[in-house]
N, C-alpha and C positions, 0 to 999 in steps of 0.2 A: 542229693546235694553233692556237688563236686568236692573233692578232697582239698584241703588247704594247700596253698602254694608253697608254704614253708613250714617245717616242723616247729619253728620258734613261735611261741605264743606272744601275742601283742601285750604291751604293758597294760596294767589294770586301768580302766577308764578310757581306753582307746579302742576304736573299732578295728577289726582286721583290715589289712591293706587291701585284700581282695574286694572288700565291700566299698572302701573309700575310692579305689581306682578301678572300678569295674569297666568292662569294655563299653558299656552304655554311657557311663559318665565321661570316659575319655573321648568318645565320639561326640558327646554333647559340647564339650569345651574345645575340641579340635576336630571340626567336621570333616577334614580331609581324610581322617582315619576311616571314615565310613565308605568313601568311594575309591580310595587309592588301591585297596587289595583287588578290586575288580577292574582296574584300569586296563584298557585294551590298546592294541596298535592302531585301530581305527580311531579311537578317541584321541590318541597322540597325534595322528595326522590332522584331524580336524582342529584340535587345539593349537597346533603349530600354525595352520593357515589363519585361524582367527587371531592369534597373537600378533602375527606379522601385519595383518590388516589393521588392527587397532593401533599398533605401533606406528605405522605410516600415517595414521590419523592424528595421534596424540602429539607427535613431535612438533609439527607446525602450529597446532592449536596451543600447545604449552608456551611456545614463544610468543604467540599473539595474546594469550590470557595474562601473561606477565605484564604486558603493556596495559591491559585493563586494570590490573592491580596496582599500577604505578611503580613497578619494580623492574630492575634490569632483566633482560630476556632469559638469562641462565636460571633465574629462580623458578621460572615455569618448568624447566626440565628437572630441576632439583625436586620439584613437587610431584613429578609424574611417574616415578618408578617405585617408591616405597609401598604405595597401596597395592601394586601388582603382586608383590611378594607376601605382604601381610595377609591379603585376602585369600591367597592360596591356602593358608593354614586355618584361618578363622572364618572365612565367608561361607554363607549357606546358599548363595545364588550362583549358578554356573555362568550367568550372563553379565553380572555387574562388573564394571571397571571403576576403580577409585582414582581420582586425580584432580587436577585443576579444572574448574568449570567457569563459565561466564558469570553466573550468579555469585558464586563464592569469590571470584576475583573482584567483582564490583564491591562486595561487602568489605573485603580486605582493603580496598582503596579508600573506603570511608573512615576506617578506624585505625590505620597504621601510619598515616601522614607520609606515605610513600617511602617509609624507612624500612629497609630489610630487617633490622633488628626487631622492630615492633611486630612485623609480619611473622617472624620465626617464633617469637614469644607467644603471639596470639595462637599459633598452631599448637604449641605445647599446652597452653592453658585450655584451649578448646578440647584437645584430646583428653586432658584430665577430667574435664566436666562431662564429656561424652562417655568416658570410661566409668565414671561414678554413676551416671544415669543408667548405664547398662547393668552394672552390678546391683543397683537398687531397683531395677525394673521400672524406671520412670518414663519409659517410652510413651505411656498414656498421656503425658502432658502435650504431646504433639496432636492428640485428638481434638484439642480445643482450638486448633488453627483450622478453620473451615476451608472448604474448597474455594468459595468466592474470594477469601483473603489471599489464598495461594495464587489464584488466577490474576487478581489485581496486582499483586507484587511482581509476578513473573512478566506480566504485560508491561508494567512500568519499567522494570529492569531491562527488558528488551529495547525499549525506546532510549533509555539512558545510555546503555552500552552501545547501541547502534549509532546514535547521534554523536557519542563521544569519539567515534572513530572517523567521523567526517573530516576532522582536522588532518588526520593522517592520510586519508584518502585523497585530499586535495593538496597535501603538502603545506598546510598552514602551520605557523610557528606562534609560540607564546599565547596559547589559548588556555584559560583557566579551566579547572576540572569541575567546579560547581556547575550544576546543570543549567540554571537560568543564565548565569554569566557566560557559560559555554555557548548557549544559543545566541546570545547577543553578540559576542565577539566573533563567532563564526560567520554570521551574516555581515558584521561590520568589516571584517577582513577578507571578505570573499574575493575582493579584487586582487589579493596577493596569491591567488591560486597558482600552483606550479603545474603547468600543462602536462609535463611528463608524468608526474604522480597521478594526476587526475585520469589521464588516458589509460595508464597501466592498471590503476585500481578498477576502473570500469570494465576493462577487458578481463581482468581476473574474476570479477563478479559474474560476468556473462559466461565465462568458461565454467565456473563452479555451478551456475544454474543449469547449463546444458548437460554437464556430466551428472548432476543430480537427477534431472529428468530422464536421462538415459538409464540411470541406475534403477529408477522406479518403474521403468517400462521394459526392462530386459525380460524376455520370456523365460520360464523355468527350463532347466535342462532335463531331457528324457534319455534314458539308456539307449533307446532305438535310434537316436540321432547319429549322423555320421561323425567320425572322429574329427574332421576338419571343422564342422559346425560347433562341436563341443569345445574345441580348442579356441576358436574365435570367441565363443561365449565366455570362456574363462578369461581371456585377455580383456574383453570389454568389462567384465565384472571386476577384475583387478584394478583397471584404470579408473572406473567410476567410484569404487570403494575408497581408493587412495587418492581421490581427487584433490584433497587439500595439499598433500605432499607433491602431487604432480604440478599443480598450479604454482605453488611456492617455488618449486625447482625451476619451472619455466621462467618465472619473474626474476629469480636470482641469476639465471643464465643470461637473460636480457641485460640486467644491470652489469654483470661482469663484462659483457660484450662492449658496453659503453665505456666501462672503466679502462679497458684495453686501449680504446681510441683516445683516452685522455679527457673525455667529456662525460660528466655524470648528471643526468637530468632528474635523478631520483634521490629521495632521502633514504639512506640505508640504515639497517639495524646497527651496524657498527661492530666493534670487537667484542667477542664473547669469551670469557675465561675458559680455558680448557680443563677437562677432567672434573672429577667429583670432589667437592670440598671435604676436608678432613672432618671426621665425626667429632663433635664437641657439644657440650651442654648448651641449651638456649641462652642467649644473653639476658641476664637478670639486671643489667644496668648498661647504660650507654654513655660513653664519654664524648662530649662535644666541645666545640671551641668555647662555649660559655660555662663549662663545668660538667659534672657527672649527673646524669638523670638516674635516680634510684628505681628499684623495682616497684615500690609503691607509687611513685610518680608515673611510671609507665602504665601501670594498671589503671590508675585514675585517668590517664590520657585516653586509653582505649574505651573506658566507660561502658556504655551499653553494648559494645561489640562483644564483650565477654558473655553476653546472653544471646544476642541475635545471631552471631556467627555459629556457635555450636548447635543451637536449635535449628537454624535453617539448614545447616549441614546434615543434621539427622533427618530432617523432613525431606530434603531432596534425595538423600541416599535411600531411605526406606521406601519412599514413593516409587523410585525407579525399580528397586528390588521387587516390590509387590506387583508392580505393573507387568514386569516380564515373567514373574513367577505365575501370574494368572494366565498370561498368554501361552506359556509353555507347559502348563499343568504340573507344577511342583510347588512345594511349600517352602517358606523361609522362616527363620527364627528371628523376630525383630530385635530381641534383646542381644542375640549373638551378633547381629549386624551393628548394633551400637558398640559392642566391644571391638569388633573389627575396625570400625571407623575411628574409635578412640585410640587404639594402639597404632593405627596408621599415622595419625596426626602427632602422637607423642614421639614415635620412632622417626618419623619424617623430619620433625623439628631438629633432631640431632644432625641432619644433613641439610640444614638451611631451607626446609620446605615451608611454604605458607599453607594455611588451612585448605584441605581438599574435601571432596565428597563424591558421591556417585554421579557419573556423567550419563545423561540420557542418550545423547548422540552417539558416544563411543560404545555404550552398552547396546544400542541398536545395531551398530556395526558388528559387534561381537556376536550377537544372536543371529544376525543374518548370515554371518560367516560360518555358521554351523558348529559353534563351540559346544563342547560336551561337558567340560568341567572347569573349575577355576584355574586349572593348570595353564590355560591359555595366557593368563596374566604373566607367567614367568617369561614367556617369549617377548611380551610387550615391554616388561621391565628391562630385560636384557638389551633390547633394541634401543631404549632410551639411554642406558648406560654406554652403549657403543657410540651413540651419537655425541654424548658428552666427551668421549675420549678422542674421537676421530673426525667429527664433522663440524666442530665449533668454528674452525677457521673458515668454513664455507658459509656459516650463518652471517658473516660480515656483509655479504652481498645481497642479502634478502631485503628488498624494498619494504618500507613500512606500509606503503599503500597496498601491497599484496597481503600482508598480515591483517590490515584493516578490512580487506575484502573477505578474508576467511572468517573474521569475527562477525561481520555484518550478516553474512550468509548463515552463520551458525545460530545467531540469536533471532533471526526472522521467525522461525517456527515457534518461538516462545510466546509471541504475541497471538493470543487467541481471539480471532475475529468473530467467532460464533458464540462466545460465552454470554454476551449481553442478550442476544436474541433467545438463547436457550433459557436463561434465567427469567426473562420477561414472560416466556411461555409456561415455565414450570412454577416458579415462585418469585414474584416481583420484589418481595421484601429483601431477598438475598442480593439484590442490586445495591442495597445501601452499603453493606461492608465491602463489596467489590469496588464501588466508586470511592469510598473513603480511603481504602488502602491505595488504590491506583493514584489518586490525586496527591495524597500526603507523601507518597514515596518520592515524588519529585522534589519535595522539600528536604526530608530526611527519611531514609529507609526505615530506621527503627521506629519513627513516629507513625509511619504508614502501617507497618505490621502491627504495632501495639494498638493503634486506634481501630484498625479493622477487626482485630481479635476481640477488642472490648465491645465493639458494636455487635459482633456475632454472639458473644456471651450474653449481652443484654437482650437480644432477640430470644435467645434460649430461655433466659430467666423470665421474660415476659410471658412466655407460654406456660411456664411453671406457676407463676404468680397469678395469672388470669386464665385458668383453664376454661375451655368451653363446657357449658353445662346444658345437657339435653333435658328438656322438660316435656313430660307426657301427662295429659289430663286423663282422669278416670275417677273411679270411686275414691281413690287416694291420688294426691299429687305426687308424681314420681320424678325425682331429680337424679340425673346420672352424670357425674363428672366424666368428661371425655378422656381424661388422662389422670395421672397420679395426683395425690393430695398431700402437699407439703406446706410448711408453715407460712410461706407468703400467700397461699391460696385460701387460707381459712376465712379471711375477710370477704373475699368474693363469694364464697359459699354462704356466709352469714347474710350478706346483702340479698342474695337470691332467695334464701329461705324466708327472710323477713318480708321482702316485698311481695312474694307470691303466696305466702301461707299465713303469717302472723298479722300482717297489716290489713288483711281482708276481713270482711264481716259476713258470717262468723269465721273465726280462724279455722284453717284446714289442716288435717293430718297429712303428714308427708312420709313417703318411703324414699330413703336415700339409697339408690342402687350403687353399691361399692364394687361392682364387678371389675372395673379397671384400676382399682386402687390396690397396689401390692405392698405398700408400706406407708406408715404414718410416723410422725414424730411427736414429741411431748407438747409442742405448741398446738398441734392439731387436736390432741386429746383434750387439752384445756378448752379449746374452742368448741368441741363437741359437747363437753360437759356444760358449758354456758348455754348452748343451744337447747340442750335437754331441759335445763331449768326454765328457759323462756317458754318452751312448748308446754311444760307442765303448768306454769302459772296461767297460761291462756287456755288451759283445758284441751289442748290438742296433743297429738302423738307424733313423735319422730321415731320411725322404725328404720333399722338398717337391714338391708338384704344383700345377699351375694358376697358376704365378707370372706376374704381369703384367710387361711389359717394364721399367717404371721400378724395380720392386722387384728384379728380377733384375740389373739394372745395378748397383744399390747393393750387393747381395750379392757380385757379382763384383769390384767395386771395393774391397770390404773385405778381399779376399784371405783368406777363411775357409778353413780346412783341412777337407776331407771333406764339402763341400757336395754333396748329391745332389739333382738336379732332374730330374723326369720329366714328360712331357706327360700321361700317363694314369695312372690308378690301377693298371691291369694291369701296366704296366712297373715301377711301384714295388713291386707284389706280388712280381714275379720277383726284384727286388733283395733283398726281405726274406727270400726263401727260400734265398738263397745268400750266403755271406760274401764270395765273390769279386765278386759284383755291386756290392759297396760300393766296390771299387777300379776298376770299369770306367770307362775314360775316355770311353766313348760317351755315358753319361748326362750328364757335364759338358759334353762337346762339343755336345750337343744344346742345353743351356742357353745356351752361347755363341753358337750359331747363331741361336737365337731372339732373342737380344738384339742381333743384328746385328754380333757380334764374331767374330773368328777364334779357334779353340781356343787358339792360343799367346798370344793377347792377354789371357788371364785370369791370367797369372802362374803357371800350372801348378797352381793350387789344385785339389784334388780328384783330381789325377792320380797322387798318391803312393799306394803300396800301404799298406793299413791292416792287413795280416796278413802276418806273416813265416813262417807255417806251411806255405806252399805249396811245392811242389817246384820245382826250377829249370825243369823242363819245363813245368809249368803256368804259371809266371811268364813263360816265353818265349812260350808260346801266347797268354797274356793280353795281353802287350805287342804282339805281332804283330797280334792282332785289334783291339786298341785303336788301333794306328797306321793300320790299314786303315779302321777306322770313322771316325777323325779325317780321313783323306784323303778318304773319301767325302763326309763332311759339308762339308769345305772346298770340294770341287768343286760340291756342291749349293749352297753359299752363293754361290759365284761365279755359278752359273746364276741364282739368285734375284736377286742384285744387278743382273745385266745384263738380266734380263727383267722386273724390277719386278713379279714375281708376288706373290701373297698367300700367306703360310704360315699354316695353321690349326693351332692346338695346343689341344686340348680345346675349350672354348667360346670362347676368345679368338681374335682375328683381328689379325694384325700386318702392316703394310704397309711394305715396304722400297723406298727410292728408290735408283736407280742413281746 
């Protein structure tokens, strides 16, 4: 054991500091301490390249996503840098970049009334909720949002976001933001299209598509290639990776050229405030011309957004992190990711950020650029801060049609065209939550997500409440539930047993194969007790085979009368052929032995005779044989306990410790 770090003894009742703040604990809460000591010059070079690449991508995207959120363009940049710095300290994925995304911007537009104060407060409250979920390890709540629900939501969001930019692409004015009204007024006002915006927007979309195709088809670099070839490859790779910045710069240059001539055919972004806003606490009240809106009223106004925004932020961020961790063969800590996202939103709200999450597109750029550690985010964040200080005057000339082209090309991959065909082939029932989510999201996003999740949970509960029961004919009727047995399923089991065993003439004995049952609850215990009584009244036997240890312990603790448990179907068949087998203590003693209990620790249940028609001689012989069997099993149990051997019963394997 290593010597104490200090000769001072800790106060009574407190652990030593070396135990509380061990290296392992520090690395758990601050993951950068694990990789920073081994940081190399090669990693620094690759992180620098990746940080620059992501920075050139995020700046135009941030300006465009602020439009989706219904906020001034500078708020996109305010939201783009804090995640880069926080994730350096707290992140567990080397690829993930946190910042504004199309999905999160769409949600913000629904719940903040296009008011920056609401958006900043929503970021703060979402961060608090995410932080609390991280500390309480409540990330498991996201597991109830199934893949069809996510696909339905993202596909609907892609259409909503993409169509919402048609007005900017065509230069239309005064188009409402509600989707159905937006569709109506866009087509109604199509005659007011500005030719300059439409042409420039379409040209930008074509350029973005061509550069993306070039990026996807650039051959890999090999060391044996000539220097000129590698240099040209690097130039092409840089241009295609930074295609958003390149196209937006081209559009701004065109707009500036027209501005010099005194004619402007485009709708421009307009003036953007310079520099970073001063740090201040989020606004907990808003003063308007009609009075002051209190914190309570702001929270009530955001409504379901306080649930939808943090949950969807967590879902998107963790999904991105897990996806790239799987591709690049490393592991992430989901709860640590929750903490990183929560701290990002809380600290970002101090600088007027709206809610952010992990970006799939920029994370892909980061990974393809060869990033080695989260340190690449430092360069991205620094680039965003530099653009706020020195480039905001140039943002004035960026045409809105160019930003609309960037957004449309960014959300097109979100629409999954293959998911319907895949679900139809794999499991058609999953199309139901997909369609419910997809359709209702056009009405209200929260209703779509809630309804889709509810449908998924109902499908899950239906399989629990109505498990498939496999029936096998033979000397005894064998019923095997295909899944677990919980309280909603006991009625299904009762109906199966009554229709196939007790309502026949004569009643048939049944062996209930419990191989797939790993746990039961009190309602199931009561149901089994009633079934045992029904079988006893009709002169038939209900035997349990293949019980796992936890289930057997519950049954024995419930002190049910007449419980018969056998290791194999053959033993259960012998029991069904003889009425006296139902009163044999050997079967119950075997169950007690398997559970690690002694026969007398079961409270005697199952040892009572169920038939009074036997002669005294038969009863005496039965009791004597039962006592000898119980004694034999007791001695065997002692042997098992002292030798720590393994007892095999059917297909299950139980280990007993001395």
